[in-house]
N, C-alpha and C positions, 0 to 999 in steps of 0.2 A: 185270465179274468179280469177288466178293469173295473172299477169304479169311480163317477163322478168323475170323470177327463174331463167334463166344462162347466159350470154354471148351470148351465140345463141341465144338468144332469141329474142333479140332485135340488128339489125344489119343497121347502117345508115354509106348511103352515101353523102358523100359531094361532088356536082354536082357543075364545073366551073364555075368561070363566062368566061373566056376566054381559047384555047388551049396555052399549052407553045411552041415556035417560031422554039426551033431546035437550037437557038447561039445568046449565052452571056455568061456572067461571072455566072451565080447562076446556078444550077442543079435543075429544079423544079419535089419531087418524090412524085408518089403515091401512099400511104403507108399505106397496113391497118394493124390494132392492133390489142390486147385487151389483158387486164388486164393490161394497162400501160395510163394514160389519158397523152397529147397533150404536155404539160413542159416536162413531160420524156422523152418520143419520140427528142422531139428538143434540149434537152442536149447530149443525144446519137449524133445526127446529127453532131452536134455543135464541139465532142472531135471529131469525125469522120473525120470534114474538117479542124479541129483545129484553130476553131474564139471561139466567145465569145455569149453563148446563144440566147441573142439582133441579131446577125445578122440571127438568125434562122427564117422565116419567114411563117405563116398558116392564110389561111384565118379566120378557127375558131378556137373553142376549141368542141373535141367529148366524152363524155362519157368513161370512163374509164371498168365502169358496160356492156360494148355490148362488137361488132364487128363491128371497127367503117372503113371504107373508107377513107382516105382525102388526098389534098395534102399539102409539104413543101416548101418553098428551098429554099438553101444554097451555100454559095456564093463557087466560087474557088476550088470546089467537084468534081472529076469528073463520069463524068455518070455510068462511067464502073463499081469502084469502088464505086458507090455508090447502083448500084444494087446488091452487093455482103453482103449487111450492111443485117446483121439480118434471111443471108437466115440459119441460124441453127435450126430454131423452135421455144429454149426457149428462144431468146429474147423479145417474145409478141409482134411481128412485123413483116414484110417482107415488100421488095419490091415490087411492083407492075411495077411500068412505073421511068424510070428518062432519064428524057429528060432536054438540055437547053435551058436557055431565059435570058432576058436581064436586066431584073431587080426584087427588093423581092420582095413573094409577099404577099402582108398586111390584116392586121382585115380585114374582111370584103367583100374580093374577094370571092364571090362565089356569086350560082344565087338560093345558095337553099341546103337542104337537101331531101333523099326521105330514109324513113323511111319502116322499116318492124318487125312486131311485134308479139311477136308469144303469144298465148292465154291459157293458159292452166284452166282445171277444168271449164269450161266453164257449168251453170244450165241451163236450159231450157227458159225458161224467159227472164233471160240474151243471146240467142243464138239468139231467137224469134228480142227481140230489135236489136241486132247487124244484122243484116239478113237486115231489113227493115231499119236500116240509111245506111249501109255500098251502093251503087247506088246511093245515093246525096254524101255520101262523095268523092267516085272517082269523082262523074262530077265535082263537086265547090270546093272540100278539106273543112277544117275547120279550126277554130281558135283554137289555140295549150297555150294553159299555159303553163309559163314557168316551169319546173321540180325543185324537191328540191336540185338534182345536181348543181343549177350554185347557191344557197341561202349557199353554204359550210357545209365543215361539224358542224359546231357551228346553224348555222341557223346563222350568224349574216352577210353576205357577203354585202345583202343589205342596212340594218344600215352602214357600215366601208364607203361605196359611197356614200351614203348619205355626212358624213362626209367630208369626199376629196372634192364636189363638196359645199361645204358650207365652205371652206376653212381649210380646215381640213390639217395635215402632207399626203404629197402622197409619199414620200416613194424613198429613190435608183431605185427600182423595176417597171416603166413607165406603163408596161403592165400589169400586178399584180393588179398599180388601178384603168387601161382602166378596167381589168374583170371588178374591185368593184361596179364600177360607170354604169357600164352594169345590176348588179344582183340590182342593187339598180333601172335600168332604165326597169326591167321585171317584181319587182315588183310591180310598177306603172300597166306595161301594165297587168297583174295577176288584 
């Protein structure tokens, strides 16, 4: 059995906690991205708005090895200008919607994520087990372990997060430090 062998096999849709109001100094963008991580898109948006990358908000990081839809907020970026970003298709993302809102989007401000996963080369026994389990999963969901991408290329994000909580050096990038701490929390959850 093979899971998510191409980005098209793994689709993640972020479910927002609230809808943008249509008024305010921040522009909320719903973006579809592929082969890019969240931080890379945030840097592109920051350059377009001529603001530091830390001013770009998002509710959560999404996998680069997938097609993902997620929301970003950018201060001072005109929604019409934002809608033009990534249009050539080579950018690795496209803007689906852009509208104003009063404040920055913060980490954790999401209702959840919806996943679509393609399973390839599934055997008969695996298929029978899946067919039996799917109604239960559809009706009640299931606990989901955090995957390897949460723990970094070298697999040491959780330990680095633990060191930060024990008084280790945080560094200048507080967003990265929060992500490392969340990796440690994810390791405990698993």
